[in-house]
C-alpha positions as CSV (number, residue, x, y, z in Angstrom):
1,M,-19.5,5.5,-30.5
2,E,-16.9,7.9,-29.0
3,K,-19.5,10.6,-28.6
4,D,-21.8,8.3,-26.7
5,L,-19.0,7.2,-24.4
6,V,-18.0,10.7,-23.5
7,E,-21.6,11.7,-22.9
8,Y,-22.2,8.8,-20.6
9,I,-19.1,9.4,-18.5
10,V,-19.6,13.2,-18.2
11,K,-23.3,13.0,-17.5
12,S,-22.6,10.7,-14.6
13,L,-20.1,13.3,-13.2
14,V,-22.1,16.5,-13.4
15,D,-25.0,17.9,-11.5
16,D,-26.9,19.1,-14.6
17,P,-26.7,16.3,-17.2
18,G,-29.1,18.1,-19.5
19,A,-26.5,20.7,-20.2
20,V,-24.0,18.3,-21.5
21,V,-23.4,18.7,-25.3
22,V,-20.8,16.9,-27.4
23,N,-20.1,18.1,-30.9
24,V,-18.1,15.9,-33.3
25,V,-15.7,17.4,-35.8
26,E,-14.4,14.9,-38.3
27,G,-11.1,15.2,-40.1
28,E,-9.1,12.9,-42.3
29,K,-6.9,11.4,-39.6
30,S,-8.4,12.7,-36.5
31,T,-11.7,13.3,-34.7
32,I,-12.3,16.2,-32.3
33,L,-14.9,16.0,-29.6
34,E,-16.0,19.4,-28.3
35,L,-17.5,19.1,-24.8
36,K,-19.7,21.8,-23.3
37,V,-21.1,21.6,-19.8
38,A,-22.8,24.0,-17.4
39,T,-20.5,26.6,-16.0
40,D,-20.9,25.2,-12.5
41,D,-19.9,21.7,-13.6
42,I,-16.6,22.6,-15.5
43,G,-14.6,21.9,-12.3
44,K,-16.1,18.5,-11.9
45,V,-15.2,17.5,-15.4
46,I,-11.7,18.8,-15.3
47,G,-10.9,17.8,-11.7
48,K,-8.0,18.7,-9.5
49,H,-4.9,19.3,-11.6
50,G,-6.8,18.0,-14.6
51,R,-6.9,14.4,-13.4
52,I,-10.5,13.6,-14.3
53,A,-10.1,15.2,-17.8
54,K,-6.9,13.1,-18.3
55,A,-8.7,10.0,-17.2
56,I,-11.6,10.6,-19.7
57,R,-9.0,11.2,-22.4
58,T,-7.2,7.9,-21.5
59,V,-10.5,5.9,-21.7
60,L,-11.3,7.6,-25.0
61,L,-7.8,6.7,-26.4
62,A,-8.3,3.1,-25.3
63,A,-11.7,2.9,-26.9
64,T,-10.5,4.3,-30.3
65,A,-7.2,2.4,-30.4
66,K,-8.4,-0.3,-32.9
67,S,-9.8,2.2,-35.3
68,G,-6.4,3.9,-35.9
69,K,-8.0,7.4,-35.8
70,H,-6.6,9.9,-33.4
71,T,-9.4,11.3,-31.1
72,V,-9.1,14.6,-29.2
73,L,-11.3,15.8,-26.4
74,E,-11.6,19.5,-26.0
75,I,-13.5,20.9,-23.0
76,L,-15.0,24.3,-24.0
77,D,-16.3,26.9,-21.5
């Protein structure tokens, strides 16, 4: 579910939605979502002073609050 949410949000932000890839790394108490986008779209995902990245992480935190698992979004270049 978290992967689909991040993909949906990011694909609506970028110019090349086909280049969006989200990998899920499961741990015991946490889940890491690794996000890769086209090099031209990294700025659109991060935003000025990281505001868009922070907003995506906040939505992700709210979506996973009931499950009790800690979810981390990493933006890879």
